[in-house]
Structures are given as structure tokens and as C-alpha cells.
C-alpha positions in Angstrom: 92.6 111.1 109.7 89.2 112.0 110.9 87.4 113.5 107.9 90.6 113.9 106.0 92.2 110.5 106.6 93.3 108.9 103.4 95.3 105.8 102.4 97.9 107.5 100.4 100.1 105.8 97.8 102.7 108.2 96.7 105.6 108.1 94.4 108.5 109.8 96.3 111.6 110.7 94.3 114.7 111.2 96.4 117.7 113.2 95.4 120.3 111.3 97.3 122.1 107.9 96.8 121.1 105.3 99.3 123.6 102.7 100.3 123.1 100.1 103.0 124.0 96.4 103.2 121.1 95.7 105.5 118.3 97.8 104.1 117.5 98.9 100.5 113.9 100.1 100.1 112.3 100.4 96.6 113.5 103.7 95.2 110.6 104.2 92.8 107.4 103.8 94.9 106.7 103.4 98.6 103.3 103.0 100.2 102.9 105.4 103.2 100.1 104.6 105.6 99.3 107.2 108.2 97.4 106.4 111.3 93.7 107.5 111.5 94.0 109.9 114.5 96.7 112.1 112.9 95.8 115.7 112.1 98.0 117.8 110.0 98.3 121.5 110.9 99.7 123.5 108.0 100.9 127.1 107.9 98.5 127.8 105.0 95.5 128.4 107.3 96.9 128.5 110.8 99.3 130.3 113.1 100.9 129.1 116.3 100.5 131.9 118.8 101.7 130.2 122.0 104.6 131.9 123.8 107.8 130.0 124.7 106.6 129.2 128.3 103.3 127.8 127.0 105.0 125.6 124.5 107.3 124.4 127.2 104.3 123.4 129.2 102.6 121.7 126.2 100.0 124.4 125.6 99.6 124.9 121.8 97.4 127.8 120.8 96.4 127.9 117.2 94.7 130.7 115.4 92.9 129.6 112.2 92.1 131.8 109.2 89.6 129.3 107.8 87.6 126.3 109.1 88.9 124.8 112.3 89.8 121.2 111.8 88.2 118.5 113.8 90.5 117.4 116.7 89.7 115.0 119.5 91.5 114.0 122.7 94.0 111.3 121.9 94.6 112.6 118.4 98.1 113.4 117.2 98.7 116.8 115.7 101.6 117.4 113.3 102.7 121.0 112.4 105.6 122.7 110.6 105.6 126.0 112.5 108.5 127.0 114.9 110.7 124.0 114.0 107.8 121.7 113.8 105.8 119.9 116.5 104.4 116.4 117.0 102.0 116.3 120.0 99.3 114.1 121.4 96.1 116.0 122.4 95.1 115.7 126.1 92.7 118.6 126.3 90.8 120.9 123.9 89.1 124.3 124.1 87.8 126.5 121.2 87.1 130.2 121.3 86.0 131.5 117.9 88.8 130.8 115.5 91.3 130.1 118.3 91.9 126.5 119.4 93.8 125.8 122.6 95.3 122.3 123.0 96.8 120.7 126.0 99.4 118.2 124.7 102.1 115.8 125.5 105.0 114.7 123.3 104.1 112.2 120.6 106.4 110.0 118.5 106.8 109.2 114.9 105.5 105.7 115.7 102.2 107.5 116.6 102.0 108.9 113.0 103.3 106.3 110.7 101.7 102.9 110.5 103.7 101.8 107.5 106.1 104.1 105.8 109.5 104.0 104.2 111.2 107.3 103.3 114.6 109.1 103.3 116.2 112.4 102.7 119.7 113.7 102.3 121.2 117.0 103.4 124.5 118.5 104.2 125.1 121.1 106.9 125.7 124.0 104.5 123.3 126.9 105.0 123.4 127.4 101.2 122.6 123.9 100.0 119.3 122.9 98.5 117.6 119.5 98.8 115.2 117.9 96.3 111.6 117.2 97.4 111.9 119.8 100.2 109.1 122.2 100.7 111.1 124.8 102.5 114.6 125.5 103.7 115.7 128.4 105.8 118.9 129.2 107.8 119.1 131.1 111.1 122.5 132.2 112.5 122.5 132.0 116.2 126.0 133.3 116.7 129.2 134.1 114.8 132.3 135.0 116.8 134.3 138.1 115.9 136.9 137.2 113.3 135.1 134.1 112.0 134.0 133.9 108.4 131.7 131.3 106.9 132.3 130.3 103.3 129.6 130.7 100.7 128.6 127.1 101.1 129.1 127.0 104.8 131.4 124.0 104.8 134.6 126.0 105.5 134.9 128.2 108.6 137.8 130.7 108.6 138.7 131.8 112.2 142.1 133.3 111.6 143.1 136.1 114.0 140.4 135.0 116.4 141.0 135.4 120.1 139.8 132.4 122.0 140.5 133.8 125.4 142.0 137.1 126.7 141.8 138.0 130.3 144.4 138.9 133.0 147.7 137.2 132.4 146.5 134.9 129.6 145.8 135.4 125.9 145.2 132.6 123.4 144.7 133.4 119.8 144.3 131.4 116.6 146.6 133.3 114.3 145.5 131.4 111.2 142.9 128.7 111.1 140.2 127.0 109.1 137.8 124.2 109.8 136.4 122.1 107.0 133.5 119.8 107.7 131.4 118.7 104.7 129.3 115.7 105.8 126.4 114.8 103.5 124.0 113.1 105.9 121.4 110.6 104.8 118.4 109.8 107.0 116.5 106.5 106.3 113.2 105.7 108.0 111.2 102.4 107.9 108.0 102.0 109.9 106.2 98.6 110.0 103.0 97.9 111.9 103.2 101.2 113.7 106.8 100.6 115.0 110.2 101.9 113.9 111.7 98.9 112.2 114.8 100.5 110.7 116.6 103.9 111.0 119.9 105.0 109.8 121.7 108.3 109.6 125.2 108.4 108.1 127.7 110.5 106.3 130.3 108.9 104.0 133.8 110.2 102.9 133.3 113.4 104.9 136.3 115.7 105.1 137.0 116.9 108.6 140.0 119.1 108.7 141.4 121.6 111.2 144.3 123.7 109.9 145.3 125.8 112.8 148.2 128.1 113.9 148.1 129.1 117.5 149.7 131.7 119.8 149.7 131.6 123.6 151.1 134.2 125.9 151.1 134.4 129.7 152.6 137.2 131.8 152.6 135.1 135.0 151.6 131.8 136.4 148.2 130.5 135.2 146.6 127.9 137.4 144.4 125.5 135.3 142.3 127.8 133.2 139.5 125.9 131.5 137.1 127.6 129.1 134.8 127.0 126.1 134.3 129.5 123.2 131.7 129.1 120.5 133.0 130.2 117.1 129.8 129.7 115.1 126.3 128.4 115.7 123.5 128.2 113.1 120.3 126.2 112.4 119.2 124.9 109.0 115.4 124.3 108.8 114.3 121.6 106.3 110.7 120.6 105.7 109.6 117.8 103.4 106.4 115.7 103.2 106.1 112.0 103.9 102.8 111.5 102.3 100.7 114.4 103.5 102.6 114.6 106.8 105.2 117.4 107.0 108.5 116.2 108.4 110.4 119.1 110.0 114.1 118.7 110.7 116.4 121.4 112.2 120.1 120.6 111.6 122.1 122.6 114.1 125.8 123.1 113.4 128.0 124.5 116.1 131.8 125.0 116.1 133.3 125.1 119.6 136.8 125.6 120.9 137.7 124.4 124.4 140.9 125.7 125.9 142.8 124.4 129.0 145.9 126.1 130.2 148.2 125.4 133.1 151.5 127.4 133.1 154.1 128.0 135.8 155.6 131.2 134.5 155.7 133.8 131.7 155.9 132.3 128.2 155.0 133.2 124.6 154.9 130.4 122.1 153.6 129.8 118.6 152.8 126.5 117.0 150.1 124.8 115.1 148.8 121.6 113.6 146.9 120.1 110.7 144.4 117.5 111.7 142.7 115.9 108.7 140.3 113.0 108.8 138.2 111.4 106.0 135.4 109.7 107.9 132.3 107.6 107.6 130.1 108.4 110.6 126.6 107.7 111.9 124.4 105.0 113.5 122.0 102.3 112.4 118.9 100.9 114.2 117.8 97.5 113.0 116.2 94.5 114.6 115.8 96.3 117.9 119.6 97.1 118.2 121.8 100.1 117.6 125.2 100.0 115.9 127.6 102.8 115.4 129.2 103.7 112.1 132.7 105.0 112.2 135.6 104.5 109.9 138.4 107.1 109.4 141.7 107.8 107.7 143.6 110.3 109.7 146.6 112.6 108.9 148.2 114.7 111.6 150.9 117.2 110.8 152.7 119.8 113.1 153.7 123.3 112.4 157.0 124.8 113.6 157.2 125.8 117.2 158.8 128.8 118.7 158.9 129.6 122.4 160.4 132.5 124.3 160.9 130.5 127.4 160.9 126.9 128.6 158.6 126.4 131.6 156.2 123.8 132.8 153.1 124.2 130.6 150.1 122.1 129.8 147.9 123.6 127.0 145.0 121.7 125.4 142.8 122.9 122.6 139.7 121.0 121.4 137.9 122.2 118.3 134.6 120.4 117.9 132.1 120.6 115.0 128.9 119.5 116.6 126.1 118.5 114.3 122.7 117.5 115.7 119.3 117.0 114.1 116.0 117.9 115.8 112.9 116.3 114.4 109.8 118.1 115.3 111.9 120.2 117.8 113.0 117.1 119.6 116.7 116.1 119.6 117.4 113.0 117.5 120.8 111.9 116.1 124.0 113.9 116.7 127.7 113.6 116.1 130.6 115.6 117.7 134.1 114.5 116.4 136.4 116.4 118.7 139.7 117.5 117.0 142.3 117.7 119.7 145.6 119.4 120.2 147.6 119.1 123.3 151.0 120.9 123.9 153.0 120.2 127.0 156.4 121.5 128.2 158.0 119.9 131.3 161.0 121.4 133.0 162.9 120.4 136.1 165.1 122.5 138.5 168.2 121.5 136.4 166.7 123.2 133.4 166.2 119.8 131.6 163.1 120.1 129.5 161.0 118.4 126.9 158.1 119.5 124.8 155.4 117.4 123.0 152.6 118.3 120.7 149.8 115.7 120.2 147.0 115.9 117.7 144.0 113.6 117.6 140.4 113.0 117.0 137.7 111.8 119.5 134.5 110.9 117.8 131.2 110.8 119.7 127.9 109.5 118.1 124.5 109.5 119.7 120.8 109.3 119.1 118.0 110.5 121.4 115.0 108.3 120.6 112.1 110.2 122.2 110.9 111.4 118.9 111.0 108.0 117.2 109.0 105.8 119.6 108.4 104.8 123.2 110.0 101.3 123.0 113.4 102.4 121.8 116.5 103.0 123.9 118.8 105.9 123.5 122.1 105.2 121.7 125.5 106.7 122.6 128.9 105.7 121.3 132.1 107.2 122.6 134.9 106.0 120.3 138.3 105.7 121.8 140.4 108.7 120.9 142.9 108.4 118.2 146.0 110.5 119.1 149.4 110.9 117.6 152.6 112.7 118.8 153.4 115.1 115.9 156.0 117.2 117.6 158.8 116.4 120.0 161.7 118.5 121.3 164.4 117.7 121.9 164.3 114.7 119.6 167.8 114.1 118.2 171.4 115.0 118.9 173.9 114.8 116.0 177.6 115.1 115.7 178.9 118.2 113.9 182.6 117.8 114.3 185.4 116.4 116.5 184.7 112.7 116.0 187.4 110.1 115.2 190.4 112.3 116.0 193.9 111.1 116.9 195.7 112.6 119.9 198.1 111.8 122.7 197.2 110.3 126.0 196.7 113.0 128.6 196.5 115.7 126.1 193.6 117.8 124.8 192.4 117.0 121.3 192.9 119.6 118.6 189.2 120.0 117.7 186.3 120.5 120.1 183.5 117.9 120.3 180.5 119.7 118.7 176.9 118.6 118.6 173.6 120.0 117.4 170.2 119.4 119.1 167.1 119.2 116.9 163.4 118.6 117.2 161.6 116.1 115.1 161.1 118.7 112.4 164.9 119.0 112.2 164.8 122.6 113.5 167.6 123.5 115.9 166.6 123.9 119.5 168.4 126.4 121.9 168.6 126.4 125.7 168.9 122.6 125.8 171.3 121.2 128.5 173.7 118.7 126.8 175.6 116.3 129.1 179.2 115.4 128.0 180.7 112.2 129.5 183.8 110.3 128.8 183.9 106.5 129.1 185.6 105.3 132.2 189.4 106.1 132.2 188.9 107.9 128.9 189.6 111.4 130.0 187.6 114.4 130.9 185.5 117.2 129.2 186.2 120.9 129.7 182.5 121.2 130.9 180.1 118.5 132.1 177.0 120.4 130.9 176.7 122.9 128.1 173.5 124.7 127.0 172.9 124.8 123.3 173.2 128.2 121.6 170.7 130.0 119.4 171.7 127.7 116.5 171.3 124.5 118.6 175.1 123.9 119.0 177.0 122.9 122.1 180.7 122.0 122.3 183.4 121.0 124.8 187.1 120.1 124.6 188.2 116.5 125.4 191.4 115.8 127.3 192.2 112.1 126.6 192.8 109.6 129.3 196.3 108.1 130.0 195.4 104.4 129.8 193.5 103.3 126.7 194.6 103.8 123.1 191.0 103.8 121.8 188.8 106.0 123.8 185.1 106.9 123.8 182.9 109.9 124.7 179.2 110.6 124.6 176.9 113.6 124.5 173.3 113.1 125.8 170.1 115.1 126.4 167.7 114.5 129.3 164.0 115.0 129.5 162.4 116.7 132.5 161.8 113.4 134.2 165.5 112.6 134.2 165.4 110.0 131.4 167.7 110.5 128.4 166.2 110.9 125.0 166.9 107.9 122.7 169.3 109.7 120.5 173.0 109.8 121.7 176.1 111.3 120.1 179.0 108.8 120.4 182.6 110.1 119.8 185.7 108.0 119.5 189.4 108.9 119.4 192.7 107.2 119.0 195.3 108.1 121.7 199.0 107.7 121.3 201.1 106.8 124.3 202.5 109.6 126.4 205.8 111.2 125.1 207.7 114.4 124.7 205.4 116.5 122.6 206.9 118.9 120.0 204.8 121.7 118.7 205.1 125.1 117.0 205.0 126.7 113.6 208.5 126.3 112.2 207.8 127.3 108.7 209.9 130.4 108.3 209.0 131.2 104.7 211.4 133.5 102.7 214.2 135.2 104.7 216.9 137.3 102.9 220.6 136.3 103.2 221.3 139.4 105.3 218.3 138.9 107.7 217.4 136.5 110.5 214.0 135.3 111.8 212.9 133.5 115.0 210.1 131.1 115.9 209.2 129.1 119.1 209.5 125.4 119.4 207.5 124.1 122.5 208.6 120.9 124.2 205.8 119.5 126.4 206.4 116.7 128.9 203.1 114.8 129.0 204.3 112.3 131.5 204.4 112.3 135.3 208.3 112.0 135.3 211.1 114.4 134.6 212.4 114.2 131.0 216.0 115.0 130.3 217.0 116.5 126.9 220.5 115.6 125.9 220.8 117.6 122.7 218.9 119.1 119.8 220.0 118.4 116.3 219.3 121.2 113.8 219.8 121.5 110.0 222.3 124.0 108.5 221.0 127.6 108.8 219.3 127.1 112.1 220.3 127.6 115.7 218.6 127.2 119.2 218.9 129.2 122.4 218.4 126.0 124.5 219.7 122.6 123.5 219.8 120.5 126.7 218.3 120.2 130.2 215.5 118.8 132.3 211.8 119.3 131.7 209.6 118.8 134.8 206.7 116.5 135.0 203.9 117.9 132.8 206.2 120.8 132.2 206.9 123.0 129.2 210.2 124.2 127.7 210.1 126.9 125.0 213.1 126.9 122.6 213.8 129.9 120.3 214.8 128.7 116.8 216.7 131.2 114.7 216.9 131.0 111.0 220.0 132.7 109.4 220.3 131.8 105.7 223.6 132.6 104.0 222.8 131.4 100.5 219.8 131.8 98.2 218.4 128.2 98.6 215.9 126.1 100.4 216.7 125.1 104.1 214.2 122.3 104.7 214.9 119.6 107.3 214.0 118.1 110.6 214.8 119.1 114.2 215.4 116.1 116.5 215.2 116.4 120.3 217.3 113.6 121.9 215.9 112.7 125.3 215.8 109.9 127.8 212.1 109.1 127.4 211.6 107.8 123.9 212.9 108.1 120.4 209.3 108.2 119.2 207.5 111.5 118.4 210.8 113.5 119.0 211.1 115.2 115.7 209.4 118.2 114.0 209.8 119.6 110.5 211.4 122.9 109.9 211.5 124.8 106.6 212.7 128.1 105.2 214.1 129.7 102.1 217.2 132.0 101.8 216.4 134.7 99.2 218.2 137.6 97.7 217.8 140.9 99.6 217.4 142.6 96.3 214.9 141.9 93.6 214.7 143.6 90.2 211.4 143.5 88.4 210.3 144.8 85.1 211.1 144.2 81.5 213.8 146.1 79.5 212.8 144.5 76.2 212.5 147.5 73.8 212.2 145.6 70.6 212.8 147.6 67.5 213.1 151.4 68.0 213.7 153.8 65.0 216.9 155.7 65.1 216.9 159.3 66.3 213.8 158.5 68.4 213.5 157.4 72.1 211.7 154.7 74.0 211.2 154.3 77.8 210.9 151.3 80.0 210.7 151.1 83.8 212.1 148.6 86.2 211.8 148.4 90.1 214.6 147.7 92.6 212.9 146.0 95.6 214.6 145.8 99.0 213.3 142.5 100.5 215.4 142.8 103.7 214.8 144.4 107.0 217.8 146.7 106.5 218.6 149.7 104.2 220.5 148.9 101.0 222.7 151.5 99.3 222.9 151.6 95.5 226.2 153.0 94.3 225.6 153.0 90.6 223.7 151.5 87.7 225.7 150.2 84.7 224.0 150.5 81.3 225.1 149.8 77.7 225.6 152.5 75.1 222.5 154.5 74.0 220.8 154.0 77.4 220.3 156.5 80.2 218.5 156.2 83.6 216.3 158.5 85.6 217.9 157.5 89.0 221.5 156.4 89.3 221.9 155.6 93.0 221.0 156.2 96.6 219.6 154.4 99.7 216.5 152.2 99.5 214.8 151.7 102.9 214.0 148.3 104.4 211.0 146.6 102.8 210.8 149.5 100.3 211.4 149.9 96.5 212.7 152.4 93.9 211.3 152.8 90.4 213.8 153.7 87.6 213.0 154.8 84.1 215.5 153.7 81.4 215.5 155.6 78.1 216.8 154.0 74.9 218.0 156.5 72.2 219.4 154.7 69.1 221.3 156.6 66.5 222.5 153.7 64.3 220.7 150.8 62.8 222.2 148.0 65.0 221.7 145.7 67.9 222.0 147.5 71.3 221.2 144.5 73.5 223.1 144.0 76.8 222.5 144.0 80.5 221.8 146.4 83.3 223.7 146.0 86.6 222.7 147.5 89.9 225.8 147.9 92.1 224.9 147.7 95.9 226.4 147.1 99.3 224.3 144.1 100.2 226.3 141.7 98.1 223.1 140.8 96.3 223.6 138.6 93.2 220.2 139.1 91.9 221.2 142.5 90.6 221.2 142.1 86.8 218.4 142.6 84.2 218.8 141.7 80.5 218.3 144.4 77.9 217.0 143.7 74.4 216.9 146.5 71.9 217.5 147.2 68.2 218.0 150.5 66.4 216.1 150.4 63.1 215.5 152.6 60.1 212.8 155.1 60.4 210.3 153.5 58.0 208.0 156.5 58.3 210.8 159.1 57.3 210.5 161.2 54.2 212.5 159.8 51.2 214.6 162.8 50.1 216.2 161.1 47.1 215.1 162.5 43.7 214.2 165.8 42.1 212.6 168.6 44.0 211.3 171.7 42.1 211.4 175.3 43.5 208.7 177.8 43.5 209.0 181.4 44.7 206.7 182.7 47.3 208.6 186.0 47.8 211.8 187.4 46.2 213.9 190.5 46.8 217.1 191.0 44.8 219.7 193.8 44.5 222.7 194.4 42.3 223.3 194.7 38.6 221.7 192.2 36.4 219.7 190.5 39.1 216.7 188.5 38.1 213.6 188.1 40.2 213.1 184.6 38.9 216.6 183.2 38.9 215.8 180.4 41.3 212.1 180.0 40.5 211.1 176.7 38.9 214.6 175.2 39.3 215.1 171.5 39.8 217.2 170.4 42.7 218.5 166.8 42.6 218.9 165.3 46.1 221.1 162.3 46.6 220.8 160.5 50.0 223.9 159.6 51.9 222.1 158.5 55.1 218.8 159.1 56.7 219.7 162.6 57.7 222.1 164.0 55.0 223.1 163.9 51.4 224.2 166.0 48.4 222.2 168.5 46.3 222.9 169.4 42.6 221.1 172.3 40.9 220.1 171.5 37.4 221.8 173.7 34.7 223.4 175.8 37.3 227.2 175.4 36.8 229.0 177.5 34.2 230.8 174.9 32.3 232.7 177.3 30.0 234.4 178.8 33.1 234.9 175.5 34.7 232.6 176.3 37.6 232.6 173.6 40.3 230.8 172.9 43.6 232.8 173.9 46.7 229.8 172.7 48.9 226.5 171.0 48.0 224.9 169.2 50.9 221.8 169.0 52.9 220.7 168.0 56.5 217.3 166.6 57.3 216.0 165.6 60.8 212.7 164.3 59.6 211.0 167.7 59.6 213.5 170.5 59.1 215.7 170.8 56.0 218.8 172.9 55.4 220.5 173.2 52.0 224.0 174.7 51.5 225.4 175.1 47.9 228.5 177.1 47.0 230.3 177.2 43.7 233.5 178.9 42.5 235.1 179.7 39.1 237.5 182.2 37.5 236.5 184.4 34.6 238.6 184.9 31.5 239.3 188.3 32.8 240.8 186.9 36.0 237.9 187.6 38.4 237.3 185.1 41.1 233.6 184.4 41.4 231.7 182.7 44.3 228.1 181.8 44.2 226.2 180.7 47.4 222.6 179.3 47.7 221.1 178.5 51.1 217.6 177.2 52.0 216.1 176.6 55.5 212.6 175.2 55.8 210.2 172.7 57.3 208.2 169.9 55.7 204.4 170.1 55.6 203.2 166.5 55.5 199.7 167.5 54.6 200.8 169.5 51.6 203.7 167.4 50.8 206.1 170.4 50.4 209.0 172.1 52.1 208.5 175.9 52.6 211.1 178.3 54.1 213.7 181.0 53.5 216.4 181.2 50.8 219.4 183.4 50.0 221.5 183.7 46.8 224.7 185.6 46.7 227.1 186.4 43.7 230.4 187.7 45.0 233.4 189.0 43.0 236.3 188.6 45.2 238.6 190.6 42.9 236.9 194.0 42.8 233.3 193.5 44.0 231.8 194.4 40.6 228.7 192.6 39.7 227.9 191.5 43.3 224.3 190.4 43.5 222.2 189.5 46.6 218.7 187.8 46.6 216.5 186.6 49.5 213.0 185.5 49.9 210.8 182.5 50.5 210.1 179.4 48.3 208.7 175.9 48.3 210.2 172.6 47.3 207.9 170.0 45.7 209.1 166.5 44.9 208.7 165.5 41.3 
């Protein structure tokens, strides 16, 4: 290279793996021989000061800070400024430290006589490549709403409006694009010619995950527009020997939108388009060969549309990657990721929708920078496309299949279907066509639109010929073709006859009531049917039992149920006619029940005597008439709160029964409600026992007195005469007995008790003692002691009032009277 030309043997270490079946240069050392007329212009001592127009015309003006290099016409200059340049000198002028060169484009074959080198780089603006002198990134454009990841391999363009003008708005509601190719560039120059070149990316992930929303307010006639989402350059400079190789990798993400809509619509949808690709091209032995191998995965997202119209919408998102070498375009790839959504609709409202996703790879190489003998390479790989969404796709039976009916009659259940898309979502506003097989009857409607839940249904009236009949439900596309999925119904049809219908289950009816239901006789034939008679079970009657029923006519018969007994009245009604003995019966059922019902329990169990216990029972009038209760009979020791009256229809009366035992015995028996309905269900059993009061105070034994207060009058009275006396109680029954006062009787005068008893009700105690005797002097003496008090359970004592009287009936001498209060405490 003039005075700096050297034969350079360099050890070049590369940071990338290098894989090729056809070319595998030595990775450890490569001899790079540069042609003698090559001059390297570096940024260390020079500056390119040409303007854009001068550069466009090949005028390169260089200002040097040091010695100006020796350059001759025909030399090739190589520089790293402004994206690099590789030019052949056609004219030279020097003015001081400024050199002006007139140039034409040179090629890499003009620089390298023999050289083999490679480098690897991805498209990330944040990556770093080994053996690279400099790397810089320049963002040319980023659309509003687009975010670039830290490593530049994932672009988030959620909530990005692709187009908005007039009646059309198209927005990417959520979207990401992932493209992470790691490109390897291999160069091999032999004898001044390019012998081998390859650029490739292996196992690159190319994924578009996109949710879209399109809205039109009126007809849109074929809109076609392109939007750039992001555009940036990555500048890479490395040295092959002492020659700087400058590569600018441009990455651009573009969205192309095409819309043709016939009316207003808003729809949302989306897709996932994922490809794992090997992509690139190889030049060897004078021939180009493309590299492309891919594994593709296409998935749809749910679709929702406010209207079904004719619509064609296509979105193409393309990551374009190109490499400029010395500012001249070289290899490039542009794998287009496609989405195409169409809705077709005809005047009959038949419609179909389809969403396709695909990939359309394009690979090319512009060879101007490599050499003059090469031809450009371009490979347009056939698009790979897949239908990922279809609607309507299937129609399925929900109900109504395999019924049994009668010829000429409507089936009991409707024929119900559901229309789905290929994601199994229900589709509304789809016309469904219902058709019976020939001679197999008719549908209530020939066409029914599916509702919001995707359902459509009709009723099926069977034909009058076949016993096994068929019916189908189909869905059409806009072009009039039926979708492949068909709902096929079948039914078994019995021969025409006199049809009996009606609900003749009367339920429970009281023996004093009646009830009516309607039996419908339907003549399904085209002839008159004569009914001779109608046979009915006991308890039933009919208002019509014979006559003619016109062709396809109906006769309603009122069936009356009048039970007399409390029993079941199940049976069969038979309609005797001149058509057929088949299908001429219908079941009838009912129960005769008592007009009166007694509910409640009168089981009292054990109840202590001298106490009470209550139970309640209810008299229920089951009939539709008033019932009069004349009386209620009860055993001894029972009383009732209500003894008679009128109970209204379908009403009831509660009655409280009180049990009050006075003896220890069995009081069981029955309660009878006497009424004017003749009801037999008018008795309730009573179970009750009078038992001893186990909690009563045991009076038997000795009780000691103690004065609380005392007031006496008369000769010889003592204030303590009845204080601290022992009273001996003997129990006769739970409420009474006898009382003896210890050391009270005057035995020498033969004093005896005229009365000595007590009464006790569980709380209150009364004691009455009276004695009589005659003195030796002939006086008749009566002594009387009384006590009336209450028991204090907490203290365990009786307390109350007492009196003591000494009365001489002969002359009144020595009469004594005492009164006061005392207590009794059991010993």
C-alpha cells in the first residue's frame, strides 16, 4: 500500500461459532494479503468534511491533522467515517491539509487479494462483539407507544395506533415482536476474487404476539397503508488486517395494513405467530443458494365482532434486517409475518369469517460492494399460511334428538342446536336452516338466527307416512355452500290414533270435596272418529262420554273426582272408539283423605301430682268447606283451652290441653273431636301418669319450735310455754298427716287429742291441735294450738304465726291466751 503497504500475517480471534458444511477456515490463523494500491484513511488523523450532496456525487473531501498520505489516481481508499467508505480514486487535488478526491464505488475484491475472516453480531443495540473496534447505535424512529427492550430483541407495541383517520381506526391493543437472529458473516477472498461468502442466523426466534382492534364508522374502500414502528442502525467496525471493515446493521419493524369494509363494524381479535428459523444465503463456486428452514406455530385469539359485514383486513408485520458494508447495501432478510381476517356476507345474512396467519420470508444480497463479477441474489420463499380461526365451524345437537312421537303430531321437545367457531366459542346471529327429510314432516320455522348464546331451536311436526323419520340443521357460508358440520336428528313416529292427553293426577281430595281436571281427546287422522263410551274407575265421572270427533279435531272432557272413602283411587280411563284399541287409555290417580286432621302429641309422660303440664294439638280443616266442632271429649284430669266452634275451609285451630294430676296413677286415654263432617280421623291418644312429687319436703319426723315473738295474757301464763317444743309429724299422704306435741298431754287428768293434724301444699303449712280433759274439780278444759307458716327452702325452716288458748268451759277461770311468731326446724 504505497509506502505503508505490508504483507500482514495476523492472528484473528473470533467470538462466534462458525458452522458450514462447505467451508471451514482455520480458526487460529489466517493470512490476509491486501492489494498494493489500498490506502487506509483512519479517524485518528483525518475528518470527512464532504456534505451529503458531494458524497452522493463521489466527492470526498478529507481534512488531515497530520501528514497527508500519498494517494494516486486508481488507488482504493478505505475509511471508517460516516458508515465507512470504499472508493476508487479518479481525481485528486490538495489544498494545504485538505485533500479533495473524485471517486467511484470500489469493491471488496479491490481491497483483498487473499483474505479469510468472519464476524458475528445480532441486531440488538445493546450487544457487544469481540474484536470490534467500535460499536454505536442510532435510532432513526420509534413510533408512539413502542418500547424497545434492554437488549433490543423484543419490541412492545401495545396500545399502538397503526392508523386513525376518517372512518377507520386500527389499533394493536397488546402486541410484542421478538426477533433475535445472531448473524454470522463469513468472507473468503482468493486471488483477488470473492470465492466464498455466507451470512446466516440459526435457531432465531421470530414471534409476533398481537391483539388487534378495528373499527369503522362507514364503508372503507380498500385502504392500504404502511406504518414504521421502529427503525435503528447499529454501527460495527472491526479490522481485517489493517483494513477497517465497517458494517451498518439496520433493523426496521414495519406494519402494513389493508382494509376493505362494506359497513360499520368493530371487532377484536389477534394471533400468535411463532417461527424458529434458520435464514441466510451462501455464495460458493460462483453460485448463490438460500438458507431457510423453519418450524412454525400459529395460534388465534378469541374474536368478537359487533356486526357481520363483508370485510377484508390484512396486517403484515415485517422485521427487516439489512447490512450495509461501507455504506453499500449487502445482504438483507425480511420475513413477513402475516395476518388476514375476512368476513363474507350475502343478502340472506349467511356469513363466514376466517383468520389466517403465516410467514413470507424474503432473502437477498446486493453484490455491488463485493465484486464486479457477481450477480445479485434474491429468494422469495413461498408463503406458509394456516387458517387459525373459522366461524361458523361446527353445529352440535343440544336437545330434541331420538324422541318418540305420533305421526302428524308435534314432538314434545324442540330441536335445539348450538353453533360454534373452531375455538368452541358460541356464535350469535348465524342463520340455521332446519329441514325435514322427504315425507318426514315440517319445522315451525325454516330458518332461525342463533341467539347471544349461539342457540337456535324449532319444533318438529312429524310426517304421516314413515315410522322412523329424519331432520337436519345446517349452516351456510356466504357463498351458499354448507359448512361440513351438520346436526342430524331422528325420531320414532307411532301410527296415527286417537290421542289422549291431560294431567289426571288429582292428588289428595277430602271425602267431602270434589276436584276437576281436563282430559283432551285429539283426532290426529283425516277421518271422523266416533267415541262409543268412556270407562272410568270408581270415584270418577265425566261430562262427555260419547260422540263424534271431527277430522284433526279436539274434544275436551271434564273428569270429576269425588272420593267417598279415605283410600287410593288409582286406575285407567279407557276411551272406546271406532278407530283403534291402541293408545286409547290414560292413567288417572287420586287419594280420598279425611277432611279433618289432628296433629300434635299428647304424651305427657310422668307429671307430679298437684302440678300441671300443657300440650298443644292442632285441628286442621283439609276441605274446601267450613267444619263445625261441637265438643272435645277428654279423660279425667284434663282440660282444654278451646272446646268448640267453626273452623274455616283450609284453616286450622290450635288447642292447649292441660293435665292436672291429683293422684299417683295412670291417666292415659284418648281425645275425641266431635264434628259435623263425619270425619273418622278425629281421635288423638293421650299418655300421662300422675307421680309422687319427688322434690316435695318430707314432713315426717320431729320439728322443734323456737319463738320469734310471744305475747300472752291470763293467770299463770308463761312466755316460753311453746318455745323449744318438739312436734312429731306423721305423714298420711303428700299433703297431710298428724302432729303430736312432746310432753304436752296431762296424763293424770286423762287429757286426749280432740284434733291433731296438719296440711301442707309443698310451701304452706297449717297445724291444728286441740285437747280436752276434766279436772278433779269438775272443770272442763280445752287447749288449742294453731300454726300457719311458709317453708324457706334456703334456711330449711318454717316460719309463721301461732296461737295458744286455754279455755275453762265451766266458769272461765284460768283462761289463758298466747300469740306470736315462731319457727320450726327439723331435727
